C-alpha distance (Angstrom), angle and dihedral (degrees) to the residues before:
residue distance angle dihedral
X1 . . .
X2 3.77 . .
X3 3.78 123.7 .
X4 3.88 94.5 -107.9
X5 3.81 89.8 51.2
X6 3.79 91.1 51.8
X7 3.80 89.9 49.6
X8 3.81 92.8 50.7
X9 3.80 91.5 47.9
X10 3.78 90.8 50.1
X11 3.80 92.3 50.6
X12 3.82 91.7 50.4
X13 3.78 90.3 49.2
X14 3.80 91.8 49.9
X15 3.82 93.4 50.0
X16 3.80 92.4 47.0
X17 3.82 92.1 49.6
X18 3.84 90.5 49.9
X19 3.82 91.4 51.9
X20 3.79 91.6 49.4
X21 3.80 93.1 49.1
X22 3.81 92.4 45.7
X23 3.81 92.3 52.4
X24 3.80 91.1 50.2
X25 3.81 91.0 45.7
X26 3.78 90.7 -123.3
X27 3.77 124.5 149.6
X28 3.83 103.6 -93.8
X29 3.80 96.2 -153.5
X30 3.80 94.1 65.2
X31 3.80 92.9 51.5
X32 3.74 93.1 54.5
X33 3.79 89.6 63.1
X34 3.83 88.3 65.5
X35 3.80 92.3 60.3
X36 3.77 120.2 98.9
X37 3.77 99.9 -127.9
X38 3.81 117.0 -155.3
X39 3.80 112.2 -114.5
X40 3.78 93.8 -111.4
X41 3.85 92.9 63.0
X42 3.78 106.1 104.7
X43 3.77 123.3 -127.5
X44 3.78 87.5 -131.7
X45 3.81 91.4 65.6
X46 3.79 90.2 51.7
X47 3.78 93.0 49.3
X48 3.83 92.2 50.3
X49 3.81 92.0 48.6
X50 3.79 92.5 48.0
X51 3.81 91.4 48.3
X52 3.82 92.6 51.4
X53 3.80 91.9 49.1
X54 3.77 92.8 47.8
X55 3.83 93.2 49.0
X56 3.81 90.9 49.9
X57 3.79 92.6 50.1
X58 3.82 93.1 46.4
X59 3.81 90.6 50.0
X60 3.81 91.1 52.5
X61 3.79 91.9 48.9
X62 3.81 90.5 50.1
X63 3.80 90.0 52.2
X64 3.80 90.2 54.2
X65 3.80 92.0 49.1
X66 3.81 105.1 34.9
X67 3.81 100.5 46.7
X68 3.83 95.5 53.8
X69 3.80 89.3 45.9
X70 3.81 89.7 50.8
X71 3.78 90.5 50.4
X72 3.79 90.3 47.9
X73 3.80 89.0 51.7
X74 3.80 90.4 54.6
X75 3.78 90.3 49.6
X76 3.80 91.0 47.3
X77 3.79 89.0 52.4
X78 3.84 86.1 56.1
X79 3.77 125.7 -127.8
X80 3.84 98.6 -63.4
X81 3.80 88.8 68.9
X82 3.79 89.9 67.0
X83 3.81 91.3 68.4
X84 3.84 109.0 38.1
X85 3.79 118.7 -178.1
X86 3.81 90.1 -125.0
X87 3.80 120.7 43.8
X88 3.80 123.2 -176.8
X89 3.82 126.6 -155.3
X90 3.80 114.1 -92.8
X91 3.77 131.3 -145.1
X92 3.79 117.4 -116.1
X93 3.82 97.7 -96.3
X94 3.80 93.5 44.0
X95 3.81 90.6 46.7
X96 3.80 92.0 51.8
X97 3.82 90.6 48.6
X98 3.81 92.2 48.5
X99 3.81 93.5 49.6
X100 3.80 91.4 46.7
X101 3.81 89.5 51.0
X102 3.81 91.2 49.2
X103 3.81 88.9 52.4
X104 3.80 89.4 53.3
X105 3.79 94.0 47.3
X106 3.82 90.6 47.2
X107 3.79 89.4 68.4
X108 3.81 91.3 69.3
X109 3.81 104.9 35.0
X110 3.81 123.2 99.4
X111 3.79 112.1 -84.1
X112 3.79 91.9 -117.2
X113 3.85 91.1 62.5
X114 3.81 97.2 51.5
X115 3.84 94.8 89.3
X116 3.81 88.3 55.1
X117 3.83 90.3 54.1
X118 3.80 91.5 49.5
X119 3.79 88.9 49.8
X120 3.81 91.5 50.0
X121 3.81 91.3 52.9
X122 3.81 91.9 54.1
X123 3.81 91.0 42.6
X124 3.82 91.3 54.7
X125 3.80 89.4 51.4
X126 3.80 91.0 51.2
X127 3.80 97.8 51.1
X128 3.81 91.2 41.1
X129 3.80 89.7 62.3
X130 3.81 99.8 -107.0
X131 3.83 112.6 159.0
X132 3.78 117.8 -101.0
X133 3.80 90.5 -110.6
X134 3.84 88.2 69.4
X135 3.81 97.8 55.3
X136 3.80 106.9 17.4
X137 3.80 95.9 91.4
X138 3.81 91.9 50.2
X139 3.82 93.3 49.6
X140 3.80 93.3 45.2
X141 3.80 89.3 50.5
X142 3.81 91.7 51.4
X143 3.82 90.8 44.9
X144 3.79 90.1 56.6
X145 3.82 97.7 37.5
X146 3.81 117.5 123.4
X147 3.76 124.3 -130.2
X148 3.77 134.9 112.2
X149 3.80 101.7 -148.4
X150 3.84 117.7 109.6
X151 3.84 94.7 -106.9
X152 3.80 93.1 51.4
X153 3.80 91.5 46.6
X154 3.83 94.5 46.7
X155 3.80 92.9 47.3
X156 3.79 91.0 45.6
X157 3.81 92.0 54.0
X158 3.82 92.0 46.9
X159 3.79 91.8 49.2
X160 3.80 90.8 48.3
X161 3.80 89.9 55.2
X162 3.82 89.9 57.4
X163 3.81 91.9 42.8
X164 3.82 88.1 51.3
X165 3.81 90.0 55.7
X166 3.80 90.6 53.4
X167 3.79 91.0 48.2
X168 3.80 91.1 48.0
X169 3.81 88.3 56.1
X170 3.83 90.5 49.9
X171 3.81 91.5 49.8
X172 3.81 88.6 47.2
X173 3.81 89.2 62.1
X174 3.81 90.4 56.8
X175 3.82 90.9 45.9
X176 3.80 92.2 51.7
X177 3.80 90.7 48.8
X178 3.82 88.7 53.6
X179 3.81 89.9 48.0
X180 3.80 91.5 51.5
X181 3.79 89.9 58.4
X182 3.82 100.4 35.8
X183 3.84 102.3 28.5
X184 3.80 88.4 -131.0
X185 3.77 138.6 67.3
X186 3.83 118.2 -105.4
X187 3.78 121.1 -94.3
X188 3.84 90.4 -128.4
X189 3.78 135.9 8.5
X190 3.80 89.6 -112.7
X191 3.81 87.4 78.8
X192 3.82 90.4 66.6
X193 3.81 98.4 30.4
X194 3.80 92.5 110.5
X195 3.81 89.0 58.7
X196 3.81 93.5 52.3
X197 3.80 123.5 85.3
X198 3.79 115.8 -122.8
X199 3.81 94.4 -102.9
X200 3.83 91.8 59.2
X201 3.79 97.8 52.7
X202 3.82 92.0 81.5
X203 3.79 129.1 35.8
X204 3.86 119.1 -108.7
X205 3.83 90.0 -88.7
X206 3.80 90.1 56.9
X207 3.81 92.9 -108.8
X208 3.84 129.8 122.0
X209 3.78 119.4 -85.7
X210 3.79 116.4 -108.9
X211 3.80 104.5 -126.6
X212 3.77 134.3 164.7
X213 3.80 134.7 158.3
X214 3.79 114.2 -119.3
X215 3.80 139.3 -173.2
X216 3.82 128.3 -113.7
X217 3.78 112.3 -100.4
X218 3.79 109.7 -83.5
X219 3.83 93.3 13.6
X220 3.79 101.9 82.0
X221 3.79 91.8 157.7
X222 3.82 89.7 66.3
X223 3.78 92.6 70.0
X224 3.81 97.5 159.8
X225 3.80 101.3 46.8
X226 3.80 96.5 90.9
X227 3.78 134.6 30.8
X228 3.80 140.8 -155.9
X229 3.79 121.1 -144.7
X230 3.79 134.4 176.2
X231 3.80 144.3 134.3
X232 3.79 119.3 -82.5
X233 3.81 91.8 -109.9
X234 3.83 93.9 51.0
X235 3.83 108.4 21.6
X236 3.82 92.0 173.0
X237 3.80 96.0 45.5
X238 3.80 110.5 160.0
X239 3.83 112.6 -112.6
X240 3.79 118.2 -108.4
X241 3.84 101.3 -100.6
X242 3.80 93.7 51.7
X243 3.80 93.8 40.4
X244 3.81 91.7 52.7
X245 3.81 96.5 48.1
X246 3.81 108.1 27.8
X247 3.78 98.3 61.4
X248 3.80 123.2 165.9
X249 3.81 119.9 -162.3
X250 3.78 117.1 -114.7
X251 3.79 103.2 -100.3
X252 3.76 121.1 -179.2
X253 3.77 131.5 160.0
X254 3.78 97.8 -146.3
X255 3.77 122.9 138.4
X256 3.80 103.7 -144.8
X257 3.78 124.4 -160.4
X258 3.78 140.1 159.0
X259 3.83 109.6 -104.6
X260 3.77 127.7 -160.3
X261 3.79 97.7 -95.9
X262 3.80 101.0 168.7
X263 3.79 93.3 -92.0
X264 3.79 94.6 -49.1
X265 3.80 121.0 123.6
X266 3.79 108.0 -111.0
X267 3.78 140.7 137.6
X268 3.78 131.6 -134.7
X269 3.81 114.1 -136.2
X270 3.79 114.9 -162.9
X271 3.81 123.5 -176.2
X272 3.83 118.6 -145.5
X273 3.79 90.7 -133.2
X274 3.78 112.9 110.6
X275 3.77 112.2 -103.2
X276 3.80 93.5 9.8
X277 3.77 115.6 150.1
X278 3.81 121.3 -108.7
X279 3.80 113.9 -124.4
X280 3.79 123.8 -154.9
X281 3.78 111.5 -166.8
X282 3.79 136.7 171.2
X283 3.82 126.5 -145.0
X284 3.79 106.7 -64.4
X285 3.80 92.9 35.2
X286 3.80 125.2 114.6
X287 3.79 136.9 -133.2
X288 3.81 127.2 178.4
X289 3.80 91.2 -11.6
X290 3.83 93.6 -52.3
X291 3.81 126.9 110.0
X292 3.78 126.2 -136.9
X293 3.80 106.4 -132.2
X294 3.79 108.2 169.2
X295 3.81 139.9 3.0
X296 3.79 115.8 -144.8
X297 3.80 134.4 168.9
X298 3.82 105.0 -52.9
X299 3.81 91.6 -24.6
X300 3.76 140.5 70.7
X301 3.79 135.7 -155.1
X302 3.80 117.5 -129.3
X303 3.79 136.5 177.1
X304 3.79 132.3 -143.3
X305 3.78 124.2 -167.2
X306 3.80 94.4 -67.8
X307 3.80 109.0 0.2
X308 3.79 142.9 57.9
X309 3.81 123.0 -134.3
X310 3.78 140.3 169.9
X311 3.81 127.8 -125.6
X312 3.80 131.6 -167.0
X313 3.80 125.2 -116.5
X314 3.79 121.2 -137.7
X315 3.79 115.4 -129.2
């Protein structure tokens, strides 16, 4: 047998042994020591192979250990930690770990809070720069989800705001195509209605889009060279790129306490401003443009226009 033939046979043997060990979930490195290596196989090749196998195995073990610990940390921080008022973009590995941990925590939270966890997962993907193809299905599903409890309604409205931004971008493509041919934007959306699919002709709340052509600043005579578009509920809704990157933390100066509300769950919101009125609201109520969704133990879940966040309750 020639030297090349011996080499080829050895390589086939090595691959076959690796497949066998992998199927049996055995540590591949140890099995390679049982092979009779030809004398021309260098020790360097063996060391590289062993190193790669060891790194792979260590990485898998770390995944099994670190992710449950991360989930346990979230649980130890209690539920409010799942919805911080300020969320920063995450790198890909950290994002994957956070979403996996949220999935684990979701197994033990009250059923009513699960839509808020699903929303938070998609929200993290948005602000971390993930493409719309990654989170669009999840947001559209939440935007169309049934349910009349305050959490379901608050999450549904927040998801519809993000779905509206995606739809605004889709309508923008049709508007730019019209502009390319006419060198102006249309006076009304009815001029491009035939180029819009049925699901884009109304905003996510089923209401008409608010659209009007505008002029560039300082060039009022060019009244059809820009446009403004938004849903009826939020006519000045920030477009997707800006909304995903220019995030401001939810900052409110309320003092929140549990009042004596005749056995009903409610919260008292007090502003520090002198003479400001005290508001007592139940889940589903609103204050300063935010909705109260859920009252927990010493914390509450609230929703802004397009996000969900937790607040503490003073004893």
